[in-house]
C-alpha positions, 0 to 999 in steps of 0.5 A: 833373091827370096825363095818360096819352096812348095815341097820338101820331104825333110819331115821324114828325117825329123821322124827318124830323130834328126834335127834341122839345126845341124843336118848335114846329109840331105838337101835341107838344114836350118843354116842352109835355109838361111844361106839360101835365102828361103823365105818360106819352106813347105814341109810335107808330112809324107805318109808311107803306105804299102811298098813305100812303108816297107822301103822306109822301114815304117812298121806302123799304120798311116794314122800312127805314122802321121801323129808321130811325124807331126809331133816330130815337126812340132819338136823341130819348130820349138828347137828352131825357135828364133830362126824358123817360125810357122806360117798359117797365112800369107801375112805370117810369111811376110811378117816372119820375113820382116823379122828375119825368120824363115817361115815353115808351112805344114803340108801333107803328101797323100790324104790317106789319113783322111780315111773317108771322114770329112771331119779329118780335113778340119783336124788337118786345118787345126793342126796347121796344115795348109796344103794337101796332096790328095794322093801319092802313088796309091789309091786312097779314099779320095781318088787315084794316083797318076799311072802309066796305064792310060785307063787308070790315069783317066780315073777321077776323084771319088765322091769323098775326094770332091767333098774334100776339095770343097771343104779345103776351099772353105777352110783355106787349105790348098789342093795339091794335084801333084801325084794325082791321076789326070782324071782326078786333076780335071775333077779338081779343076771342075770342082775347086772354087779357089786356085789349086797347086801342083806343088812339085811337077814338071812338063810332060811335053819335055819328059813324057811320064804320067807324073808330069803335067800336059800343056792343057793341065799347065794352062788349067792351073794358070786359069785357076790362079794357081801355080806349078812348083818345078820339081828338081828330080832328074827323072822328071826332067829328061827323056829316059834316053837322055839321062846322065845318071842322077844329075840335075843341071840348072840348064834342065830346070831352065828348059822346063821353066821356059816351057811353063812360062810359054804355056802357062804364063809368067804368073803360074810358075813357082818352085817345088824342089822335092828336097830330101825326097829325091835321090838326084845330085843337084848342081847347086847342092841343096837349099844352101846353094840355091841362090846360084839357081835363082841367079840363073833364073834371073839371067834367063827371065829378067829380075821381074819374072825371076822374082815371080818364079822364085817367090812372088807367084807362090806368095800370091797363090797362097794369099788367095787360097789360105788367106791374108 
């Protein structure tokens, strides 16, 4: 079963000098992508700021970090030529797959480097970026992140954030609402003329944390024509009292997928692993073993819906957003 994965943080490992071909320590490797039948992998440039920069030992500012991470990403594309190829449109994904290549889609997690300048959105597009998470866990020039404080969680997009949503629509960059405040989410739903995506999120009805999406939000993504990529992080799957260390079981993913399908429908559900961005121990190990997850999805939902969840919904949404 082909897989399209809407989010991983493996670019941070590229930044640290590791190479995709031969990686062994994390969730993602070049061989693992091929073994796991990955059709397309979204590679996010996550931009660490504030406490995150300290934790990751990043001594440079957001702009310089982005530039260095982008160069590391380009290096990996070159080193993996003949096995991995960039995709800028949905047609690229299909054509790469027909040639036996894994597609790489460049995304950004935290639009902090847009820095209040709309021309920077165009620069993202020219660099090949095709999806942007408007915020991470800190306020930036676009808006505010999710927050356990209801008043802060209700804060919406700033005027520049709304301008960015509109410009991203025009260019063909997917608006990613994972990590965004609920107020910001509804501003996206109101202002986006194209489908939008929650690249790596779970269901708040099953795990009541502000990072997860309410049933109303799940329906809104579906109504836009977008998709929600299921996050594999243990912390987003279980109520606190039910967690068993950091283990993610396939049965827990199926529980959230069933809820998403019941609330948002079969067309709005996709996969967004958060590989290499989470500390969870995964029952299937990582991307190399993800066909066991795909088989479980097929067993739970049947082949037709299983194909939609594993790759068809994501491909359709990307086609509608970034173009054929």
